[in-house]
Backbone as a chain_set.jsonl record, in Angstrom:
{"seq": "XXXXXXXXXXXXXXXXXXXXXXXXXXXXXXXXXXXXXXXXXXXXXXXXXXXXXXXXXXXXXXXXXXXXXXXXXXXXXXXXXXXXXXXXXXXXXXXXXXXXXXXXXXXXXXXXXXXXXXX", "coords": {"N": [[68.156, -6.372, -8.646], [66.845, -8.276, -7.157], [65.175, -9.256, -9.122], [67.453, -11.223, -10.546], [67.923, -12.828, -8.946], [65.98, -14.145, -8.847], [65.227, -15.355, -11.202], [67.983, -16.824, -11.691], [67.084, -19.113, -9.169], [64.794, -20.236, -10.502], [65.876, -21.226, -12.846], [67.655, -22.536, -11.877], [66.184, -24.637, -10.431], [64.191, -25.919, -13.097], [66.073, -27.011, -14.091], [67.355, -29.089, -12.618], [64.791, -30.067, -11.824], [64.511, -32.113, -14.82], [66.278, -33.596, -14.685], [64.935, -35.187, -12.895], [62.672, -36.898, -14.569], [61.793, -40.444, -14.704], [62.492, -42.726, -16.575], [61.168, -45.424, -18.706], [61.021, -48.783, -19.471], [62.888, -49.942, -22.049], [61.356, -50.338, -24.947], [61.912, -52.002, -28.187], [62.1, -52.725, -31.805], [61.032, -56.474, -32.57], [61.029, -57.091, -30.375], [60.114, -59.91, -28.419], [57.145, -61.048, -27.179], [54.787, -61.896, -24.877], [50.804, -62.827, -24.871], [49.402, -62.322, -22.148], [46.966, -63.675, -19.92], [44.015, -61.977, -19.775], [42.895, -59.848, -17.542], [39.924, -59.529, -16.748], [37.167, -61.206, -18.939], [37.657, -59.577, -21.315], [40.359, -58.399, -23.271], [41.91, -55.337, -22.432], [43.763, -53.251, -22.784], [45.301, -54.687, -25.066], [44.147, -53.866, -27.75], [42.842, -55.577, -29.463], [40.456, -56.197, -31.914], [36.721, -56.115, -32.474], [34.163, -58.197, -31.492], [32.422, -58.016, -34.245], [33.661, -57.428, -35.861], [35.613, -59.222, -36.343], [33.711, -61.68, -37.24], [33.177, -60.6, -39.664], [35.133, -61.122, -41.27], [35.985, -63.097, -41.716], [36.806, -64.986, -39.592], [36.733, -66.376, -36.678], [36.21, -65.352, -33.215], [37.375, -65.706, -30.507], [38.178, -65.07, -27.729], [39.766, -65.962, -25.799], [42.053, -68.034, -27.217], [43.496, -66.039, -27.754], [45.555, -66.184, -25.771], [48.506, -66.924, -23.826], [49.875, -66.843, -26.292], [53.212, -65.803, -28.645], [54.45, -63.148, -29.417], [55.441, -60.9, -31.548], [56.409, -57.218, -31.907], [56.43, -54.244, -34.073], [56.374, -52.678, -34.68], [56.705, -49.165, -33.235], [55.387, -46.933, -31.428], [55.667, -43.514, -30.272], [53.302, -41.025, -28.396], [51.839, -38.001, -27.792], [50.815, -37.942, -25.743], [52.131, -39.223, -24.173], [52.118, -41.53, -23.952], [53.261, -44.781, -25.349], [52.625, -46.589, -27.91], [53.056, -49.564, -29.647], [53.076, -52.342, -32.573], [52.099, -55.088, -32.629], [52.319, -58.527, -34.095], [51.808, -61.931, -34.599], [54.056, -65.002, -33.682], [54.997, -66.423, -34.878], [53.883, -66.118, -37.698], [50.987, -66.538, -37.9], [47.442, -65.237, -38.576], [46.017, -63.088, -35.942], [42.901, -64.783, -34.83], [42.038, -66.057, -36.624], [41.549, -64.125, -38.862], [43.137, -60.934, -38.422], [46.15, -59.293, -38.77], [47.719, -57.878, -37.605], [47.97, -56.455, -34.312], [47.281, -53.059, -31.689], [48.674, -52.241, -28.895], [49.133, -50.489, -26.194], [51.504, -49.649, -24.158], [52.924, -49.542, -21.621], [50.595, -50.465, -20.27], [50.262, -52.167, -20.789], [51.977, -53.911, -20.627], [51.758, -53.7, -17.295], [49.645, -55.327, -16.206], [50.237, -57.886, -17.071], [48.477, -58.569, -19.448], [50.304, -58.434, -21.339], [53.139, -59.964, -21.303], [56.706, -60.018, -20.429], [59.021, -62.17, -22.345]], "CA": [[68.928, -7.458, -8.27], [65.851, -9.295, -6.723], [65.357, -9.979, -10.392], [67.849, -11.437, -11.184], [68.322, -13.939, -7.803], [64.664, -15.213, -8.914], [65.694, -16.028, -12.187], [68.82, -18.244, -11.178], [66.799, -20.287, -8.784], [64.117, -20.738, -11.074], [66.842, -21.997, -13.633], [68.202, -24.052, -10.998], [65.21, -25.787, -10.91], [64.508, -26.238, -14.106], [67.602, -28.124, -14.977], [66.831, -30.645, -11.355], [63.008, -31.064, -12.421], [64.602, -32.287, -16.278], [67.087, -34.84, -14.333], [63.936, -36.08, -11.843], [62.027, -38.285, -15.241], [61.364, -41.603, -14.99], [62.485, -43.982, -17.392], [60.783, -47.034, -19.267], [62.265, -49.802, -20.271], [62.884, -49.388, -23.681], [61.042, -51.836, -26.481], [62.328, -51.523, -29.73], [61.35, -53.519, -33.191], [61.496, -57.118, -32.45], [60.893, -57.387, -29.403], [58.661, -60.673, -28.219], [56.412, -61.216, -25.549], [53.856, -63.242, -24.494], [49.86, -62.848, -23.87], [49.535, -63.249, -20.805], [45.543, -64.204, -19.258], [43.249, -60.177, -18.693], [41.87, -59.551, -15.64], [38.508, -59.577, -17.039], [36.779, -61.743, -20.133], [38.085, -58.771, -22.687], [41.177, -57.108, -23.02], [41.719, -53.566, -22.201], [45.221, -52.79, -23.436], [45.303, -54.462, -26.445], [43.612, -53.205, -28.913], [41.893, -56.513, -30.314], [39.181, -56.015, -32.887], [35.404, -56.239, -31.689], [33.609, -59.53, -32.459], [32.058, -58.573, -35.416], [34.663, -57.491, -37.048], [36.508, -60.665, -36.752], [33.388, -62.257, -37.547], [32.815, -60.17, -40.98], [36.399, -60.843, -41.936], [36.105, -64.911, -41.291], [37.103, -65.493, -38.269], [36.581, -66.933, -35.297], [36.125, -64.57, -32.669], [37.189, -66.43, -29.309], [39.223, -64.439, -27.218], [40.757, -67.412, -25.323], [43.172, -68.71, -27.831], [45.027, -65.782, -27.785], [46.533, -66.207, -23.9], [50.048, -68.24, -24.275], [50.843, -66.501, -28.004], [54.397, -65.04, -28.13], [54.192, -61.789, -30.44], [56.549, -59.998, -31.969], [56.55, -55.505, -32.107], [56.663, -54.331, -35.364], [56.161, -50.58, -34.561], [56.68, -48.488, -31.867], [55.323, -44.8, -31.022], [55.779, -41.994, -28.643], [51.929, -40.636, -28.235], [52.047, -36.833, -27.777], [50.506, -38.071, -24.323], [53.563, -39.778, -23.161], [52.235, -43.302, -23.765], [54.246, -45.751, -25.837], [52.378, -47.356, -28.728], [52.828, -50.796, -30.026], [51.704, -52.791, -32.987], [52.758, -56.842, -32.388], [51.919, -59.405, -35.184], [52.213, -63.394, -34.0], [55.753, -64.646, -34.036], [54.478, -67.847, -35.913], [53.636, -65.616, -39.383], [49.591, -66.026, -38.396], [46.597, -64.263, -37.981], [45.612, -63.113, -35.078], [41.453, -65.115, -34.996], [42.065, -66.235, -37.975], [41.346, -62.363, -39.535], [43.859, -59.67, -38.522], [47.423, -59.27, -39.253], [48.499, -56.864, -36.522], [46.864, -55.08, -33.328], [48.176, -52.429, -31.591], [49.084, -51.801, -27.243], [49.118, -49.725, -24.62], [52.907, -50.715, -23.926], [52.918, -49.609, -20.382], [49.676, -50.827, -19.41], [49.228, -53.647, -21.231], [52.574, -54.945, -19.167], [51.558, -53.318, -15.882], [48.074, -55.558, -15.93], [49.726, -58.625, -17.266], [48.791, -58.547, -20.427], [51.554, -59.119, -22.033], [54.759, -60.71, -20.333], [58.26, -60.069, -20.97], [60.008, -62.95, -21.855]], "C": [[68.63, -8.595, -7.553], [65.465, -10.131, -7.734], [66.547, -11.202, -10.75], [68.597, -13.422, -10.061], [67.16, -14.914, -8.199], [64.497, -15.841, -10.274], [66.788, -17.255, -12.065], [68.265, -19.217, -10.706], [65.484, -20.697, -9.625], [64.549, -21.466, -12.55], [66.568, -23.003, -13.136], [66.898, -24.869, -11.026], [64.269, -26.173, -11.48], [65.257, -27.299, -14.49], [67.554, -29.446, -13.584], [65.491, -30.945, -11.79], [63.629, -32.217, -14.009], [65.593, -34.076, -15.33], [66.563, -35.716, -13.512], [63.033, -37.172, -13.103], [62.778, -39.121, -15.065], [61.451, -42.387, -16.346], [61.958, -44.676, -17.523], [61.234, -47.924, -19.295], [61.897, -49.496, -21.402], [62.452, -50.577, -24.822], [61.74, -51.268, -27.684], [61.176, -52.899, -30.586], [61.422, -55.145, -32.625], [61.698, -57.914, -31.362], [60.489, -58.568, -29.196], [58.765, -60.761, -27.055], [55.868, -62.418, -25.786], [52.323, -62.845, -24.148], [49.961, -63.649, -23.073], [47.292, -63.465, -20.849], [45.08, -62.534, -19.363], [42.714, -60.459, -17.627], [39.999, -60.101, -15.794], [37.958, -60.656, -18.186], [37.346, -61.043, -21.329], [39.43, -58.36, -22.538], [41.444, -56.258, -23.395], [42.669, -53.249, -23.143], [45.855, -53.403, -24.465], [44.325, -54.884, -27.027], [43.248, -55.0, -29.62], [40.556, -56.214, -31.102], [37.626, -56.308, -32.386], [35.112, -57.605, -32.512], [33.398, -59.937, -34.141], [32.892, -58.082, -36.338], [35.614, -58.399, -37.202], [35.86, -61.447, -37.524], [32.916, -61.71, -39.293], [33.721, -60.212, -42.033], [36.579, -62.493, -42.175], [36.647, -65.287, -40.373], [36.806, -65.836, -37.229], [36.728, -66.239, -34.144], [35.714, -65.593, -30.673], [38.516, -66.322, -28.638], [40.441, -64.733, -26.307], [41.654, -68.178, -25.826], [43.946, -67.388, -28.132], [46.479, -66.045, -26.905], [47.58, -67.778, -24.729], [50.728, -67.886, -25.454], [52.06, -65.802, -28.182], [54.307, -64.439, -29.633], [55.364, -61.352, -30.755], [56.067, -58.531, -32.154], [57.458, -55.485, -33.103], [56.882, -53.146, -35.427], [55.78, -50.182, -33.758], [56.532, -46.758, -32.195], [55.093, -44.083, -30.174], [54.671, -41.301, -29.171], [52.293, -39.323, -28.189], [51.45, -37.088, -25.964], [51.265, -38.846, -23.281], [53.494, -40.835, -22.939], [53.001, -43.612, -25.007], [53.025, -47.271, -26.35], [52.379, -48.613, -29.148], [51.845, -51.314, -31.123], [52.275, -54.606, -32.824], [51.876, -57.267, -33.99], [51.799, -60.838, -34.348], [53.481, -64.069, -34.11], [55.948, -65.946, -34.905], [54.238, -67.584, -37.943], [51.887, -65.825, -38.851], [49.001, -65.206, -38.252], [46.109, -64.725, -36.448], [43.359, -63.698, -34.884], [41.391, -65.361, -36.212], [41.691, -65.093, -39.017], [42.557, -61.667, -39.905], [45.09, -60.263, -37.978], [48.437, -59.237, -37.497], [47.532, -56.035, -35.898], [48.108, -54.18, -32.698], [47.769, -52.898, -29.59], [49.701, -50.758, -26.766], [50.338, -50.798, -23.93], [52.57, -51.313, -22.91], [52.241, -50.571, -19.874], [49.283, -51.636, -19.556], [50.934, -54.411, -20.358], [52.478, -55.207, -17.706], [50.424, -54.313, -15.429], [48.49, -57.349, -16.128], [49.108, -58.977, -18.19], [49.089, -59.2, -21.853], [52.484, -59.353, -21.034], [55.785, -60.872, -21.017], [59.048, -61.87, -21.152], [61.424, -63.432, -21.509]], "O": [[69.36, -9.545, -7.266], [65.355, -11.351, -7.611], [66.094, -12.169, -11.363], [69.24, -14.437, -10.329], [67.201, -16.129, -8.009], [63.7, -16.762, -10.453], [66.502, -18.429, -12.298], [68.478, -20.304, -11.244], [65.094, -21.801, -9.244], [63.766, -22.114, -13.243], [65.836, -23.957, -13.4], [66.798, -25.807, -11.817], [63.374, -26.751, -10.863], [64.959, -28.3, -15.143], [67.748, -30.635, -13.836], [65.161, -32.09, -12.097], [62.931, -33.223, -14.133], [65.378, -35.272, -15.525], [67.125, -36.768, -13.208], [62.693, -38.264, -12.648], [64.005, -39.054, -15.129], [60.47, -42.592, -17.061], [61.789, -45.231, -16.438], [62.42, -47.78, -19.0], [60.869, -48.928, -21.772], [63.153, -51.442, -25.346], [62.003, -50.087, -27.911], [60.19, -53.565, -30.272], [62.346, -55.034, -31.819], [62.276, -58.997, -31.27], [60.218, -58.816, -30.371], [59.643, -60.679, -26.196], [56.136, -63.432, -26.431], [52.288, -62.432, -22.989], [50.293, -64.829, -22.956], [46.6, -63.342, -21.86], [45.96, -61.773, -18.959], [42.151, -61.394, -17.057], [39.24, -60.789, -15.111], [39.022, -61.247, -18.366], [37.554, -61.714, -22.34], [39.65, -57.875, -21.428], [41.375, -56.025, -24.602], [42.343, -52.982, -24.3], [46.889, -52.897, -24.9], [43.723, -55.954, -26.928], [43.927, -55.166, -30.633], [39.575, -55.984, -30.394], [37.762, -57.163, -31.511], [35.532, -58.005, -33.597], [33.679, -60.874, -34.888], [32.804, -58.331, -37.541], [36.405, -58.373, -38.144], [36.464, -62.052, -38.41], [32.341, -62.511, -40.03], [33.594, -59.755, -43.169], [37.462, -62.899, -42.93], [37.113, -66.408, -40.58], [36.385, -64.783, -36.75], [37.853, -66.569, -33.769], [34.715, -65.909, -30.027], [39.535, -67.0, -28.766], [41.516, -64.169, -26.102], [42.167, -69.033, -25.104], [45.013, -67.512, -28.733], [47.688, -66.091, -27.131], [47.502, -68.759, -25.468], [51.83, -68.336, -25.77], [51.861, -64.724, -27.622], [54.147, -65.051, -30.689], [56.321, -61.548, -30.007], [54.984, -58.595, -32.735], [58.531, -56.06, -33.286], [57.605, -52.613, -36.268], [54.693, -50.497, -33.275], [57.141, -45.873, -32.796], [54.199, -44.165, -29.332], [54.794, -40.885, -30.324], [53.427, -39.265, -28.665], [51.792, -36.288, -25.094], [51.11, -39.035, -22.074], [54.216, -41.442, -22.148], [53.378, -42.665, -25.697], [52.694, -48.3, -25.761], [51.222, -48.994, -28.964], [50.624, -51.157, -31.137], [53.397, -54.694, -33.323], [51.133, -56.589, -34.7], [51.668, -60.611, -33.145], [54.165, -63.445, -34.921], [56.977, -66.307, -35.476], [54.342, -68.317, -38.926], [51.229, -65.078, -39.577], [49.529, -64.184, -37.816], [45.903, -65.816, -35.915], [42.581, -62.745, -34.836], [40.558, -64.77, -36.9], [41.567, -65.496, -40.173], [43.057, -61.614, -41.029], [45.251, -61.19, -37.185], [49.18, -59.912, -36.785], [46.678, -55.281, -36.364], [49.314, -54.302, -32.914], [46.872, -53.633, -29.177], [50.803, -50.305, -27.075], [50.31, -51.939, -23.47], [52.184, -52.463, -22.704], [52.747, -51.455, -19.183], [48.319, -52.158, -18.997], [50.847, -55.361, -19.58], [52.811, -56.184, -17.035], [50.152, -54.22, -14.232], [47.709, -58.195, -15.69], [48.928, -60.182, -18.01], [48.625, -59.881, -22.767], [52.433, -58.808, -19.931], [55.926, -61.621, -21.984], [59.481, -62.552, -20.224], [61.585, -64.493, -20.904]]}, "num_chains": 1, "name": "protein.A"}
């Protein structure tokens, strides 16, 4: 009888644990954001390429010019560790730094740090 009581309590606790999960704001393909100013001199949660890769592809490595750019989400991917990785491109169709069309970003951390701002 005790086995059934323990099994019942365990199953009830598992059902209530599933209801307490928090939901993040949903990001969809086509959402528009603005790139904010980073806390340091480099962006931490938006994966811009390193300076040497920008220069090799013929671009100008100036991270300050990315501040204030409007970007559009092109794809959303939920990773195994629970983070949401998004790919963004410029809204005007141009390239970041004159060399890269699409960059990736960690959605939750970029929003919380202010590197991406919702319009």
